[in-house]
N, C-alpha and C positions, 0 to 999 in steps of 0.2 A: 488464425485469429486476426482481428483487426489491429491496426496500429494506433488506436485511440488511447487517450489518457485514462488510466484507471485511477480512481480516487477512493481513498479510505476516509470515512467520515464517522467521527464519534457521534453519539446521539445528539440531537439538535440542541440540547441544553449544556453539553459538556465540551470543554476545550481540552486539547492535549496539554500535558505538562512537558515543556521543552526538555527539562532535565531527564524525565523518564524516557522520552523518545530517544534522546542522545545516548543514554546509558544502554537502552535496548539495542539501538543500531550498532553501538560499539561492540556488543556481544555477538553479533550475527556474523558467522563465518561466510566469507565471500563478499562482504561489503568493504569497500575501500574508498579512499579519497574523501572521507567524511570531514566536512568543513562547516563552520558556523557563519551565518550571515554573509554569504558570498554572492548571492544573486538576488535581484530585485523580486520581492514577493515571497521570499522564503528565509527562514532563520537557520535551517539545517539543510545540507545537501550532500549526497554521497552516491556512489555507484555500486550496484549489486550484480554479481555474475553468478549464474547457475546454469548448468548443463549447456554451456556454449551460448547462452543468451544473456543480455545485459539490460538493466533498467536503471534509470536515474530516480532516486528517492529524494523527495523534498517535503519538509514540514513548512506549511504556509506561515507567513508572518502574523496572521491573526490567530494562529494555533488551532484552527478549526478543521484542517484537513491535511492528509499526507497524500501527495501526488506521486504516482508512479508512471513513468513513460512506457506506453504500450500495454498490451495485455498478453505478452508472451510468458513462457514458463518462469522467467526470472521475476517478473512483476507478480505473478500469482504466488510463487514460493515466498517472496518477501512479505506479501500480504498475510500468508499463513503464519510466518514467523512472528509478525507483529501481533496477530490474533492470539498466539500462544503466550507472548511475553508481556503484553500490555494488559492491564486489568480493567479495560473498558470495552463495551460492545462496539463492534465495527461493522460498517456496511461497505460493500464494494460496488461501484458502478462506473460506467464509462462516460465519457463526455457527450456521447450521442444518446445516452440513456437507453441502450439496447438491453441492459440487464441491471438488476439491483439485488445483490445477494447479501444476506445476513451471514457474516463469517462464522458465527456460532453454530450455524447449521451445516457448515462445510467440514467434511471428515478428512479429506486429503486433496492433493493436487488434481487427481483425476476427477474427483467429485466436483471440485471447483470448476474445472474445464467443462464438465457436463452441464452444470447449472448455467454457465455463461452461454454455451451453445443453445440451450433451451430457452434463453432469454428470460430467466427466472426473475420475478418481481416486477415485471412491466406489463 
């Protein structure tokens, strides 16, 4: 998989609730170093580790997107965790726009990887 930025985006009219995202991230096993307002452009930042892979998770300061570094298994898994725990529809796409996946249509990690490989949504 590419090393492009994976973005999660609520529908165009909805912003994320910072407190909901914070509470959700605090409940995710494998996420550590969660901090508020520590980097330019984000209000939350943490690191998620899964199956030997790592991704940085950031909630943008405009509350419109959650950015995940890379598209490895850690980024995909945290995206699925957020899909399950947040009560808003999510899209996943990379910075090069080689895929655009509605997470409600994703069943598991392997399904997500398949949809990305197929370039779904573009």
